[in-house]
Residue, then its C-alpha position, 0 to 999 in steps of 0.5 A: m337492495r344492493w344500493l341500500v346496504v351500499v347507502l348504509l355502510a357509508a353512512c356507518g363508517g366511523s370517524s377517522v382517529s385525526d377527528r378526535p380532540p387532542p388528549k387533555r393535558p393533567n390538571n396537575e399542568l394545567l394548573v401551573g400558571e397565573f390566574e385572576r378573578r374578574p370584576p365583579d368578582g374582584t381582582t385576586i391573582a393567583r401563581f401556581q408553580g410547578d413546585g406546588t407553591i401558590t402566591v395570591a395577592h390582590d391584584k396583578a400589581s401587588l403580586d411579589r410585592k404585597n401578597l395576601a398569602v403564600g403556601k403550598f398546593t396539591i391537585e389529584n384529579d378534580q380536587l384541589t387542596l390549598t394550604y396557606d403558610s402565610g399572609e392575612m388570608c388565612k390562619p397559617g395551615e388551615t386547609g381548603t379543598y375545592k373540586v376543580v374543572v381546570s381549562k386553558i381558559g381557567i379554573r373553576f372552584t367548588k368548596v368541598e371544605d374550606s373554615c377560611e372564609t375569606r379564601a371560601k369565597i372563590d366557591g362557584q366563582t372562574w378564575y381566568r388564566v393571565k399566563 
């Protein structure tokens, strides 16, 4: 009977702290960088900067040369709000809100509310991290 208790105790042993994955960085840190759509969804690229600005272009070659939109973003928990100040994508000041999953690999967008039809095409898409 003693051996049964020993076996059960050994089997129920807890995992050590080193077995746990490291904590995920907050979304506001993970979001900083460049992300792009991949065909067949498109080639659009977006640069999210640590100061809360976003720049969107048709492709990598156009980034900072011929931008589709320039504006601001905020992220709180899993809610990303985009507001473009200039460009041809949306009317200046028009806001879009998305639920996002941000990781080292990319961003997954789910539309909460966005009246800008062009920007709203990101609903359901994953954009992949470039850098």
